[in-house]
N, C-alpha and C positions, 0 to 999 in steps of 0.2 A: 813349816813351809817346806824346808829343804827336803824333809823326809818324803812329803807328798810329791815333789818334783822328782825325787830319786825313784820312787815306785813307779810314777808315770813314764819315766823314761826306761824303766827295766821291763814294764809290761805294755809298752806301747801298741804292740800288735793285738792284745786282748782288748785295750781300749778302742782301737780302731774297728775291731769286729762288733762290739757292742754299741758303738756310737749311733749307727742307723737306726737300731731299736729304741735306743733312748730318744732320739730325735722324734720318731714317729709317735711313740708314747707320749712325749711332751706335747706334740700338736694335736693328737687325737684325744687325750685325756687331760693332760695338764692345762692347756689353754681354756677349754670349756669349764673344768672345775674352777679355775681362778676367776674366770668371767662370771660364773654362777654364784660364787661366794660374794664377789663385789655386788652383783645385782641384788643380792639379798639384803645388803646393807643400804639400799636406796628405796625411793618410792616409784620405781620404773613401772609403767604400764603402757597400754596401747596408745594412750593420748600423748605421753610425753617423751617417748623414744625417738631416736633418730629415723627419719622416713625419707624415701625417695618417691615422689610423685611425678612422673614424667621428667621434665628437665629441672624439676625444683627439688632442692635438698632442704629438709626441714630439720635443723640441728635438735639434738636432745636437750630436755629442759628438766630431766628428773633431778632430785637432790639427794644427798647423802644423809640418811637419817640414822645411821648406827644400828643398834639391835632392837629397834622399835618393832620391826616385823616379827622377830622372834618372841618379843614379850606379847605381842597380840596373838600369835599362834598358840603360845603355851597357856595363855590365860583363857582360851576359847574351848569349849567342850568339843567342838567339831573335831579338833585334833585328837583328843583323848579318846572319843568314841571310835575314830577311824584306827588309832593305834591299837584299841582293845580287840576289835574285829581282825586287824592285820596280825596280831600275835595269836589269836585263836586260829585263824586260817592257816597261818605258817605252821603251828604245832600240830594241827590235825593232818595237814598234807604230808608233812615230813614223817610223822609218826606212823601213819597208815602205809605210806609209800615204803618206809623202811621195813616194817613188819612183813608186808606182802613181798617185797624184793628178796629179803633173806629167806622167807618160807619157799617161794618159788625157786630161788637158786639153790636151796638145800634139796629140793625135789629133783630139779635138773642136774644136780652133781652125781645122782645115783645112775647106775647102769639099768636103763629102762628101755623098752622098744620104742623107737621113733624119737629118741632123745634129741637128735639133730634137728628134726622137724619142728619139735616144740621150742627149742632154743631160737630158731629162726623166727618163728611165730611170735614169740615173746618179745623179739626185738623190733618187729614191724612198726609198732606205734612211734617208736624213737625215729624212724626213718622218714616218717611223713611230716611235712611242715607243720608247725604248730597251729598257724592260722586255719589251714585246711582241716585239721582234726577238730578244731573248735567249731567251725562252721557245720562239719558233719554232726557234731553232738547237738548243736543248736537245732538243726532239723529234727534230730531224735527226740528232743525235748519240747518240740512244738506242741502246744496243749491240744490243738484241733486235729492236726494232721500227722503229728509225730508218731513214729513206729512204736515207742514205748507205750503211749496212751492207747494205741489200736489193740496191743496185746493185752493191756489191762482190761480194756473194754470187752474184748473177746471172751475174757474170764469173768465177766459180770462186774468188774470194779470200776467206779467211776474215774474219770480222767483226772490226773493229778496236775495241778498247775506248777509244773517244775520250774519255770522261771518267773511266774507271776506271784508267788507267795514268797515272803522273806526267808521263811525257814527252809522250804524246798529250794529256793534259789542258792542258799548257802550250801546245802548238802550237794546240789548239782555241780557248783563251781569246784567244790573239793574233789568230787568224783572225777571229773574231767582232768584236773591237775594230777590227781593220783594216777590215772590212766597214762598221762604223758609221762610222768616220772618214773614209774615202775620199771620200764626197760632199762634205764640207766643204772638203777639200783640192782637189778638182776645182774647185769654185766660186771659191775664192781664186786658185788658178794660172791659171784660164781668164781671170779679170779682169786678172791681171798680164800674161798673154800678150797680151791684146788691146789692152793699153796700149803694147806695143812698136811702134814705126813699122814698116810693111811695107817701106818704102824700104830699110831696113837689110839686110833678107834678100835684096832684089833685087839690091842692090849687092854683096854678098857672093858671091851665085851668079854674077854676072857676072865677079866676079875669080876664079872657079874654086873657091870654098870648097865643100867637100862637106857632106853633111847633118850629120855629127858636128861638123864645124868651126863650121857655123853654130849648131849647138845649144851648143857650148862658149863661143864668143865672143860670141854675141848674146843667145841665150835665157836661159842661166844669170845673166849679169850683170843683164839685163832684169827678172828675177823675183826678184832678191836681196833687195830691200827688203820685198817681201810675203812671200817665204818666210821670212825670218828672224823675222817676226812670228808667222806661223802655226805654225811649228816650236816657238816658245816656248809659245804658247797650247796647242798639241797635247801638249807635254810636260807642262805643268801639269795638264791634264785627264786625261791617261792615268795619271799618277802617282797621282792621286786616283780613278780610274775604280772606284768601288765597285760599281755595278749589274752589270757584266759578270761580274766574279770572283764576286761573291756569289750571283747568281742562277743562274750556270751551274754552278759547282762548289762554292760555299760554302767555297771555299779548299782543297778536297780535289783528289784523294784524300789523305787524311791532312791534311798542311798544305803540300802541294807547290806549290799555286798562290796560297797566302795572301800578300797584299801588305800594307803597312804599314796602310793605311787600314781594310782588312777586319779585321785583328788588333785595331786600336784599338776597332773596333765590337763585336767578339767580347768583349773585356774588360768593356765597359760594358753590353751588352745581352744576351749569350748565357751566358757563363760565370756560375757561382753560387758564392760571392757575387759580385755585380757590383762591379767595381773601378773607381770613377769617377775616382779620383786618377790611377792608372797610366795609364788610357785618356786623360785629359786631357793627361798628359805625352807620350804618344805623338802626340797631336795637336798639341802645341806643336813637338815635334822635326820632325814633317813639315812644319809651316809654316816652320821655321828652314832646312830642307833646301831647300825651293822657293825661299825668299827668297835664300839663298846662291847657288843656280843661276842665278837671274834676275840677280843682281849680276855674276857671272862671265861670264854669256852677254852681257850689256850691254856690259861692258868689252872682250870679244873682238870684238864687232861695231864698237865705237868704233876699235879698233886696225886694223880693215879699211876705215875711213873711212865706215862707216855713221852716219847721224845719229840713229838711233832710240836 
């Protein structure tokens, strides 16, 4: 205890500087998280939470039920079905986004005519608000009047039910999310590529190494530190990518594109009566899954010699 007091007295200025940040994080993240964990251990719903109707205050009547919500969720196939598609959706989006981002960054890292224009054009989707981009894509995917089907009809191809068929809907949401995520990946990979000394490529070329050998032995190891971080961030963002799924398909058709976070939202804000406790339990499970993935991912990187 004396050691803590001594360190606090010695570094009081540093503590004073970080105190506002800690306070804000505690209010914005800490309280809602604590409240959500508590609600997940109750049977709170729309009918038994505290309500204010005019001048009347109706007190909360929900009860503490422990881990019952978690047992119900984990024993229900709905959770495992949503988890399976969420994992596939995340892996597909992150994998394609990383491959495209690295490929385009590698192309833009070369001295080509109009390179500045291409770099700016590649970043444009990142500067557009996500909901605007999703609504634009929803118009393009319209089965009757969408531009994509008009082009197909002009070529004698039948209209595709982009958002009306489960398989096409899944491909559509992945395509839109990849389109939104590629600019970030390009910027990150382009920065990593520019940090690789050009002398390495020149030496490898003089030794007779081909393009693929240079890419495999110089480029990939050179961008590994950055790519490991952006892949983790992309995985977390995609796992919780609510706007693309909800605004484009609302989880449909049926529930074919519903991921964990959109289903938790549905429980709390769409279904009637609104089930706050179960929705909170879904949220806690999502947090635990992402935390577990982060821990496993970091350990895998450490085994490969990464310092992250």
